[in-house]
N, C-alpha and C positions, 0 to 999 in steps of 0.2 A: 520577955527579958530584953532590956535595952542597954546599949552601950552608953558610957558617959561621953563628954565632948572630946576626949582624947582618943576615942575609938576602942577603949578597953571594955571588957565584959566580965561578968562573974564567972568563976570557975565552974566547969561541968564535970560530971563524973567520968572517970577514966574508962575507956573502952578497949578495943583491940590495940595492939602495939603498932607503932608507926614503922613503915618500911623505908629506910634511907635511900635505897636504890631507886625509889619512885620520885625522889627529889633531885635527881641528878641532871635532868634536862629542863631547859627553859628557866623562867623566873623561879627562884627559890621560894619567894613569898607566895606566889600563886600556887605553886606545887604543894607548899606546906598547908595552905588553906584547904586544898582539895584532898590531900592525904588525911588531914585532921577530920574532915567530914566522913571520909570512907571508913576510918577506924572508929568512928563514933566518939571521937575526942572533942569534936566541935560540931555544934548544931548548925543547921542551915541558916537560922536567923543570925547567929553570931558571925558566920562567914559573910553574909550579906552586909552586916554592919561594918565588918573589916573593909569590904569593898567600898562601902560608903565613905569610910575614912580616907581611902585612897583618892576618891573623887573630890573630897574636900581639899586635900593637899593639891590636887591638880588644879582646882578652881583658884586656889591662892597663887599658884605659880603662874597661871594665865594672867591674873591681875598684875602680878609683878612684872611679867614679861611685856605686857602692853602698857605698863605704868598706869593702870586703872582706867585707860581710855576705852577698853573693850572687854567683854566677857566671852567673846568668841574668836577663834583662830582657825587657821586651815587644819584640816584633818591630819595632814602629815606632821605639822608642828605639834599638835596635841599628842599624837602617837610618840613623837620623840620626847616630849615632856614626861609622858607616862613611863617610858623606858628609863628615863633618868631617875624618876621617883623610885621605880622598882629596883634600879641598880643600887641606890642608897639603902633601901630596906633590905634587899638581899644581902648586901655586905654586912649590915648590922646583925641580921638574924643568924647568918653563918658564924659570926663570932661567938654565938651562944654555945657552939659545939654540937651537942646532941640535939636532934630534932625536937625531942620532948621539952628541952629547955627553951628552944626557940619559940615553941608554941606557948609555953608558959609566959615568956616575955610579951608575946602578943596579947595574952589575956590580961596581964597585970599592968602593962604600960600603954597598950593601944598603938594602932598603926601610925597615928600622927606623931607620937613621941618617938617611935622607932625610926621614922623617916628623919626627924630632927637629929637624932643621934647618928644616923647613917651619914647625913650630910657633914656633920662634924668629923666623922671618921674619914670620909673622902677628903675633906679639907686638910686633915692632918697628914694623910698620905701624900697629898699634893705638895704640902710644905716640905716634907721629908724628901720628896722627889727632887725638889729644887736644890736641896743640900747635896743629894747624890750627884746631881748634874754638875754642880760646882766642883766636886771631887773628881768627877770623870774628866772634866775639862783640864784640871790641873795635872791629872795622871795620864792624859792622852799620849799614846805612843807615836813617835815620829816615823811611822811606817807608810809608804806610798800605796796603801790599799784603799781604793776609792770608796767602797761601800762603808768601811770602818770610819774613814774621815768624814764623809758626808753625813753619816748617821749622827755623829757627835756634833758636827758644825752646823748642820742645817735641819735634819729631820726632828731631832729632839727639841731644838729651840722652837720649831713650829708648834709642837705640842704644848710647850710651856706657855707660849703666847696665846693660843686659842682655847685652851681647856677651860671649861666652866663647871665648877663643882656642883652647882645647883641645877642649871638648865640642860646641861649636856654631859652629865657625869659618866654616861655609858660609852661615849665616843672616844676612840683612840686618837683621832685628830692628827695623825701623822703617818706617812708612808716610810716604814723602816725596812731597809734592804739588808743590812748586815745581819747574818744569821748567828745566833748564839750556839754554843756547843750543846746546850740543853734549854729548849724554849717551850714554855707552856702557852700555846696559842689559843687555848680555850678561854683564857682571860681576856678582858677588854678594859677600856678606860684606864683609870689611874692604877688599878691593881696590876694590869699588864705592864704599863710603862714603869711603874715602881719596881716590879720584879725584874724587868728587862735591864734597867739601869743598875740594880744591885748585882746582877749576874755579869753584866758587861764590865763593871768596875772590878769585880773579882777576877775576871779573865784578864783584864788589862794589867792589874797588879802582878799577877803571876808571870805573864809574858815579860813585864818590865823588870823582873828579877834577872833576866839573862842579858848579856851584852847586846846592844843594838846591832853591832856588826854581825854577831852570830845569827840573830833572828833574820836580818836582811839576807844573809847568805843562805839560810835555810829556805826562805821564801823563793829566792832565785832558783835553787835546786828543785824545789817543789814545782815551780813553773816549768822547768825543763822536763821533769818526769811526766807531768800532765799535758805538756805541749800547749800551754796557754799563757797568756799574759796575766800573771797573778795580780797585777795592779787593778784590773777591771773585772776579775772573776769574783763570784760569790763563794766564799769558803770561810771557815772559822780558824783564826790564827791560834787561839788558845789550844784548840784540839790538836792542831799540828805540832805545836811546841811541846805540849804535855806528852804526846805519844813518842816524840823523838827522845825526850828525857827518859821515858820508861824503857825505850829500846836501848839506850845507852847503859842503863842498869843491867838489862838482860845480857848485854855483851861484855859485862865486867867493868864498865866504866862508871862515871859519876852521874848523878841526877842533874848536875850543873852543865853537862855537855849536851849540845844540840847537833853539832856537825859530826856525823859518823862517817868514818873512812870506809870505802867499799870493802876493804879487807875484813871488816867486822860482820858483814852480812852473812857469810857462810855459817859462822857460829850461831847466829840468831836462827837461821833456817834449821840447823841441826837440832837445836833445842826445841823449837816449836813443832817440828815434825814428829817428835816423840811424845807430844802431849795431845790429849783429847780436849774437847771444848771445856769441860769442867776444870781441867788442870790449867788451861790457859787463863780462864777467869780467875782462878785462885792466885795465879802468878800476878796478874794485873792488880788484884787486891793488895797483895803484899808489896808490890813495887810502888803503888800509890802511897802506901804508908811510909815506905823508905824515902820516897821523894819528900814527903812532908817533914820527916825527921831531918833529912839533910839540909833542907832549906829553913828549918826551924819554924814551920808553919803550924803553930800550936792551936789556932782557932779551929774548932770542929767544922766550920763552914767550908774550909778548903777541901778537906777529904770528902765531905758530904757531896759537894758539887762534882768532884772528880768521879765519884761513884755513879753519878747519873749516866755517864757515858761508858761505864765498864762493860755492860753486856754487848753494846754495839761494837766496841773495839774487839772483844773476844770473838764475836761472830765474823768480823772482817778478817782477823788474823787466821782463824780456822779455815775460812774459805780460801784465803790467799795461799796458805800452805798446801791445801789440797789441789789447787789449780796452778801451782808453781808461778804465782804472780806477786810474790812478797816484795819485789822491787818497787811496786807501785804503792806500797804501804810504808815500808821502811825506807826513808829518803836518805840516800848517802851523798857525800860531797861529789860535785862534778869538778872538772878541770877549772882552775881559777880563770876568770875572764876580767881583763883590765877594762875599766870604764873609759870610753872615749873622752878626750879632753873637751871641755865645754867652754873654756876661756881662751880668748886671744890676748896675747901680751903686748901687742903692738899699739902704739898711740894712734895709728891711722884708723884703727877699727872703732874708735870711740864714737858715741853718739854726739850729735850737736847739743848744745845747752838746751835748745828748745825741745828736741826729741826726748832728752833725758827728763826734763820737767813734765812732759806729757806722760811718759811711762810711770813716773813717780806718782802723778795724780791718779792714774788708772789703778796703780797698786793700792793707793789709799782708799779707793772706792770699792775694792773687791769685797764681796760679801762673805767669802770663806777663805780659810787658809789654803785649801786645795786650789782654788781659782788663782790665788796670789802666786803660789809656787809655779803653777803652769804658765802664768804670764811672764814670770821671771825667766823660766827655762826657754820660752819661745822667743823672747826679745832681747835678752842680755847676752852679750858675747864678750865684750872687752872687760879685762880685769879692772880697768879704770872705772868703767860704769858700775861694775859690781861693787867696788869700794865706795863709790858715791852713793849707791843704793843702800849699802849696809850702814853707812854713817848717817843716812837720812832718817834712821829709826822708823822704817816702814814696817819691819817685821816685829812680831810679838811672840813671846813664849816658845812653844814647840815648833813654830814656823822656822826658826833658825836651824833647829836640828834636822828638820825635813829637807831644807835646802842643802845643808852640809852633807847629808846622807846621799844626795844626788851627785856630789862631786867625786871625781876620781882622785888618784894619788897626787897627780901634778897640781891640781887646783888646791887641794888641802895642804900640800907642801908649801906652796906660795903664801897662802894665808897664814900658815903656821910660822913661816919665816918672818912675816911682817909682825905678827903678834909676839913672837918669842925671839926677836932680833938679838937682844942683849944676852939672853940665856943660851942662844945657839952660837954665839961668837966663839970661834976656835974649836967647836965640837958639834959641827952641823949634823953629824950622824946620830948623836945621842938625843934623839927626839923624845924618847920615853922619859929620860931624866929631866929634860927641859920642861916637859908638860907637867910633871909632878912638882917641879921646883917653883913654878910660877903659880901662885895661889889666886891672884886676882888681876884684872886689867881694867883700865879706865873706860874704854868704849864697851858698850853693851855687847856688840857683835863679837868682840874679841873675848869677852868673858864667856859668852855662849859657845864660842869655838873651843875654848879651854875645856868647858864642861863636856862638849861633844868628843873631843880627843881623849879625855879621861875615860870615856865610856867605851872606847874602841879596844879591841883585843890587842895583846902585845904583838901578835903576828901582823895585824894591819898597820900598827904604828911603825913597826920595823920596815914595812914596805914603803910607807910615806917617808921615813927617815932615809932609806936608800935613794929615793927620788930626790931628796934634798941634797945629797952628795953630788949629784950631777946637775944641780940647778944653780945657775948663776943669777941670783935675784938682782944683783947689782946692774945687770944689763937692762932691767926694766925701769922705765920712768913712770912711777905710779901716779904722780900728781901733775 
């Protein structure tokens, strides 16, 4: 019995049933061939012919890799090419669903055809991953969490640049530090990156529903409770935000609230203490559904993703109640801390023209938004220099929001006074009305500032407005 040139072979009589559990480890293609033989669904000759088909694909890729100059390569390279081939065939055969259907596809189409279809599927996932990355870049949150920012700005672009759908389909090609709330690390290559970006985009969009000021406040409180610098630690923002919204519901609040006053903690403790593990899990289930209703999240993927962390949260809550450590899980607000002023308003603190040009050139050469913001914070002090930098159009997109988020009330009050000068004349304390009244600004940095101020809570705007009342901007010579 001989296979044709595609590696297909005539059908054989069915034997014992296939055991899917024996296909869970290693290459699906190799395991399927072995299981097919064990069950009598595939003869030894047919299995050898399938292996021969894999070798023909390998020989073709070697010729392509060496551009026809050689038919031999290093053993390590050959192993990598074979792993890439099996990655594509595994992906295609798994799409068949049941192992019996996958085996039938091997019989009817042959291994060479299966590989060709697998490469096309890998390429399709890679194309869609590029789309997802574009959406992720546009949706990126202006949060000073290094792992989150560096993953989007540096790690994922490295993958996009280096990934090869034919020769290295199995390689992940990137070091990704930011942890997802639910991550499937059994995946590799494009299937892992595609799922990672799908989930990170979902997480980013949910966190983005909440006011930036509330999220930043929650992160600061979380850092205080855990006694670490949240900017450099590895933790999941989505998980923290989701849990606080659920705890708000438990304490009689809204799913739109993240900042829980300490007075609400005893009520949460009292309710959880009366529940066993199954009751806690049932409450989480209902609260997740309520959150989706309140935020009008009708797509089933939202609830499905939340469900992945349901059991873990239930276990943590049950343990925290039993050991009287709920304060480490339910993060309540701490005493407000005013940010130190980062600007000097005196003309004497300005950089020289040469120094300023050098800093602007360094900013233009920065490879990431994170590096750019750090450079600004480390070297810019004078308001005059800040204004020169802002008007030089050195920042892009969410970089403006990240910079503004690092400012205290005084700095934001000064920039708001400059941007909203006409609107604030005679009513300097009514910042909220002025922000809502001015729809657009000529300079991009001023438009970005308006967008940022519109995203702040009424409480923060009121604090900035109060600072405006005591601020005599006329004393400053900006130009």
